[in-house]
N, CA, C and O of each residue as an XYZ file, in Angstrom:
312
protein
N      -0.725     20.338     10.655
C      -0.153     19.946      9.382
C      -1.291     19.822      8.363
O      -2.345     19.256      8.653
N      -1.061     20.347      7.203
C      -2.088     20.291      6.157
C      -2.126     18.886      5.541
O      -1.150     18.142      5.636
N      -3.240     18.524      4.915
C      -3.310     17.216      4.248
C      -2.236     17.038      3.172
O      -1.698     15.944      2.999
N      -1.932     18.109      2.459
C      -0.906     18.031      1.413
C       0.452     17.729      2.037
O       1.195     16.894      1.521
N       0.782     18.391      3.130
C       2.058     18.152      3.802
C       2.120     16.725      4.349
O       3.173     16.089      4.297
N       1.010     16.223      4.867
C       0.968     14.854      5.397
C       1.194     13.845      4.277
O       1.944     12.883      4.449
N       0.556     14.058      3.141
C       0.745     13.149      2.009
C       2.167     13.200      1.478
O       2.729     12.171      1.104
N       2.745     14.374      1.442
C       4.147     14.496      0.996
C       5.075     13.733      1.926
O       6.019     13.082      1.477
N       4.806     13.814      3.216
C       5.647     13.144      4.204
C       5.557     11.620      4.055
O       6.579     10.935      4.062
N       4.352     11.099      3.922
C       4.165      9.652      3.845
C       4.404      9.078      2.453
O       4.514      7.864      2.289
N       4.483      9.949      1.456
C       4.720      9.511      0.086
C       6.032      8.747     -0.048
O       6.138      7.853     -0.888
N       7.020      9.077      0.754
C       8.348      8.485      0.617
C       8.549      7.212      1.429
O       9.665      6.695      1.476
N       7.500      6.688      2.072
C       7.633      5.409      2.771
C       7.731      4.332      1.690
O       6.809      4.163      0.893
N       8.851      3.602      1.665
C       9.047      2.626      0.584
C       8.064      1.453      0.640
O       7.721      0.952      1.711
N       7.629      1.040     -0.535
C       6.787     -0.140     -0.718
C       7.458     -0.957     -1.811
O       7.898     -0.404     -2.819
N       7.539     -2.249     -1.620
C       8.190     -3.065     -2.641
C       7.657     -4.472     -2.692
O       7.000     -4.943     -1.763
N       7.948     -5.135     -3.786
C       7.577     -6.525     -3.974
C       8.809     -7.399     -3.813
O       9.879     -7.093     -4.340
N       8.644     -8.484     -3.081
C       9.681     -9.503     -2.968
C       9.192    -10.669     -3.820
O       8.119    -11.217     -3.566
N       9.967    -11.047     -4.821
C       9.594    -12.149     -5.707
C      10.429    -13.370     -5.348
O      11.659    -13.319     -5.365
N       9.754    -14.466     -5.024
C      10.427    -15.705     -4.652
C      10.009    -16.811     -5.606
O       8.824    -16.972     -5.901
N      10.982    -17.569     -6.087
C      10.696    -18.709     -6.948
C      10.677    -19.956     -6.084
O      11.595    -20.198     -5.300
N       9.616    -20.748     -6.234
C       9.472    -21.968     -5.444
C      10.176    -23.127     -6.146
O      10.613    -23.002     -7.290
N      10.281    -24.264     -5.440
C      10.947    -25.427     -6.034
C      10.168    -25.985     -7.215
O      10.741    -26.663     -8.068
N       8.847    -25.704     -7.276
C       8.071    -26.164     -8.423
C       7.911    -25.067     -9.471
O       6.963    -25.092    -10.257
N       8.826    -24.111     -9.487
C       8.983    -23.061    -10.495
C       7.793    -22.100    -10.563
O       7.487    -21.577    -11.634
N       7.131    -21.866     -9.456
C       6.131    -20.810     -9.381
C       6.815    -19.590     -8.789
O       7.843    -19.714     -8.124
N       6.261    -18.436     -9.022
C       6.807    -17.206     -8.454
C       5.787    -16.623     -7.494
O       4.633    -16.404     -7.863
N       6.207    -16.374     -6.274
C       5.349    -15.772     -5.273
C       5.715    -14.304     -5.122
O       6.895    -13.957     -5.061
N       4.707    -13.442     -5.063
C       4.936    -12.013     -4.854
C       4.484    -11.652     -3.451
O       3.333    -11.878     -3.077
N       5.402    -11.089     -2.681
C       5.110    -10.629     -1.332
C       5.246     -9.112     -1.334
O       6.362     -8.594     -1.387
N       4.139     -8.398     -1.278
C       4.164     -6.934     -1.292
C       4.307     -6.444      0.151
O       3.484     -6.768      1.008
N       5.350     -5.668      0.409
C       5.656     -5.237      1.766
C       5.827     -3.724      1.853
O       6.162     -3.061      0.872
N       5.586     -3.197      3.053
C       5.767     -1.783      3.355
C       6.953     -1.680      4.315
O       6.991     -2.362      5.338
N       7.921     -0.823      3.978
C       9.091     -0.638      4.839
C       8.708      0.160      6.076
O       7.680      0.837      6.101
N       9.525      0.072      7.074
C       9.295      0.879      8.275
C       9.620      2.338      7.946
O      10.648      2.623      7.333
N       8.752      3.251      8.349
C       9.029      4.664      8.078
C      10.189      5.161      8.945
O      10.469      4.611     10.010
N      10.850      6.204      8.469
C      11.913      6.789      9.279
C      11.269      7.505     10.475
O      10.053      7.697     10.478
N      12.036      7.901     11.474
C      11.444      8.520     12.672
C      10.576      9.744     12.377
O       9.549      9.940     13.027
N      10.974     10.561     11.413
C      10.194     11.746     11.062
C       8.836     11.339     10.475
O       7.808     11.925     10.812
N       8.843     10.334      9.599
C       7.607      9.858      8.982
C       6.720      9.129      9.998
O       5.495      9.163      9.883
N       7.320      8.481     10.974
C       6.560      7.699     11.953
C       5.785      8.584     12.928
O       4.838      8.120     13.564
N       6.173      9.841     13.049
C       5.488     10.745     13.982
C       4.022     10.970     13.604
O       3.157     11.016     14.479
N       3.741     11.110     12.318
C       2.376     11.408     11.891
C       1.399     10.270     12.201
O       0.376     10.524     12.838
N       1.664      9.033     11.783
C       0.724      7.957     12.140
C       0.605      7.769     13.662
O      -0.475      7.466     14.170
N       1.705      7.947     14.375
C       1.658      7.807     15.833
C       0.758      8.876     16.447
O      -0.009      8.585     17.364
N       0.845     10.104     15.952
C       0.008     11.189     16.474
C      -1.465     10.942     16.182
O      -2.335     11.355     16.949
N      -1.745     10.264     15.064
C      -3.121      9.948     14.690
C      -3.585      8.591     15.238
O      -4.701      8.145     14.973
N      -2.700      7.953     16.006
C      -2.968      6.621     16.580
C      -3.286      5.599     15.493
O      -4.215      4.799     15.613
N      -2.484      5.651     14.425
C      -2.613      4.719     13.314
C      -1.350      3.885     13.212
O      -0.281      4.308     13.652
N      -1.473      2.711     12.635
C      -0.295      1.902     12.340
C      -0.283      1.605     10.851
O      -1.323      1.341     10.247
N       0.899      1.650     10.273
C       1.038      1.302      8.865
C       1.035     -0.209      8.746
O       1.600     -0.893      9.599
N       0.409     -0.750      7.700
C       0.384     -2.205      7.547
C       1.760     -2.736      7.168
O       2.563     -2.023      6.567
N       2.025     -3.982      7.520
C       3.269     -4.615      7.108
C       3.198     -4.997      5.637
O       4.195     -4.964      4.916
N       1.984     -5.362      5.210
C       1.776     -5.693      3.801
C       0.491     -5.045      3.325
O      -0.400     -4.749      4.121
N       0.400     -4.824      2.007
C      -0.735     -4.114      1.442
C      -1.861     -5.028      0.997
O      -3.017     -4.608      0.947
N      -1.540     -6.265      0.675
C      -2.564     -7.186      0.179
C      -2.102     -8.602      0.481
O      -0.995     -8.823      0.972
N      -2.961     -9.539      0.182
C      -2.585    -10.941      0.354
C      -1.449    -11.276     -0.606
O      -1.328    -10.685     -1.679
N      -0.628    -12.226     -0.205
C       0.461    -12.661     -1.069
C      -0.117    -13.442     -2.244
O      -1.127    -14.132     -2.103
N       0.527    -13.327     -3.400
C      -0.001    -13.930     -4.624
C       1.022    -14.817     -5.296
O       2.226    -14.571     -5.224
N       0.523    -15.863     -5.957
C       1.314    -16.671     -6.875
C       1.188    -15.980     -8.233
O       0.142    -16.067     -8.876
N       2.232    -15.303     -8.666
C       2.129    -14.504     -9.893
C       2.236    -15.338    -11.156
O       2.088    -14.803    -12.255
N       2.489    -16.632    -11.033
C       2.510    -17.485    -12.213
C       1.151    -18.135    -12.444
O       0.957    -18.798    -13.463
N       0.205    -17.960    -11.518
C      -1.123    -18.562    -11.627
C      -2.154    -17.466    -11.889
O      -2.485    -16.714    -10.972
N      -2.676    -17.355    -13.129
C      -3.635    -16.291    -13.454
C      -4.890    -16.337    -12.582
O      -5.463    -15.293    -12.272
N      -5.321    -17.532    -12.186
C      -6.521    -17.645    -11.349
C      -6.281    -17.061     -9.964
O      -7.184    -16.455     -9.385
N      -5.073    -17.234     -9.424
C      -4.765    -16.685     -8.098
C      -4.786    -15.168     -8.120
O      -5.051    -14.532     -7.099
N      -4.508    -14.586     -9.276
C      -4.507    -13.131     -9.391
C      -5.866    -12.589     -9.813
O      -6.064    -11.375     -9.868
N      -6.810    -13.493    -10.114
C      -8.123    -13.046    -10.554
C      -8.132    -12.606    -12.006
O      -9.015    -11.860    -12.429
N      -7.147    -13.069    -12.771
C      -7.072    -12.708    -14.187
C      -7.887    -13.694    -15.012
O      -8.023    -14.853    -14.620
N      -8.429    -13.264    -16.137
C      -9.166    -14.193    -16.984
C      -8.228    -15.274    -17.515
O      -7.083    -14.993    -17.868
N      -8.717    -16.503    -17.568
C      -7.881    -17.599    -18.050
C      -8.069    -17.836    -19.541
O      -7.224    -18.468    -20.176
N      -9.169    -17.337    -20.111
C      -9.403    -17.479    -21.543
C      -9.390    -16.107    -22.196
O      -9.877    -15.127    -21.633
N      -8.836    -16.059    -23.369
C      -8.832    -14.788    -24.099
C     -10.171    -14.616    -24.803
O     -10.685    -15.546    -25.425
N     -10.715    -13.440    -24.699
C     -11.965    -13.122    -25.383
C     -11.601    -12.471    -26.700
O     -10.842    -11.502    -26.719
N     -12.137    -12.995    -27.824
C     -11.780    -12.374    -29.113
C     -12.236    -10.918    -29.150
O     -13.337    -10.583    -28.714
N     -11.391    -10.089    -29.666
C     -11.735     -8.672    -29.759
C     -12.660     -8.441    -30.935
O     -12.571     -9.119    -31.958
N     -13.553     -7.471    -30.777
C     -14.469     -7.108    -31.857
C     -13.838     -5.991    -32.670
O     -13.391     -4.984    -32.119
N     -13.806     -6.173    -33.959
C     -13.196     -5.140    -34.802
C     -14.237     -4.334    -35.486
O     -13.911     -3.416    -36.239
């Protein structure tokens, strides 16, 4: 199988965010990878690879510091 064909096959494995609101009104983002269909699962199995259940650590999307975002605005230079 060519690299292009492999990428086309795995391109359709769904990835999504689950957004949960906590009792203290924060929003948690859980980024997850769906299980591939049997046809898609053949390629990683043949390469002895496993797809991750999640792509990154879970984040509190209401907290800029948890996301590594700047907390202060820097004035723009005109």
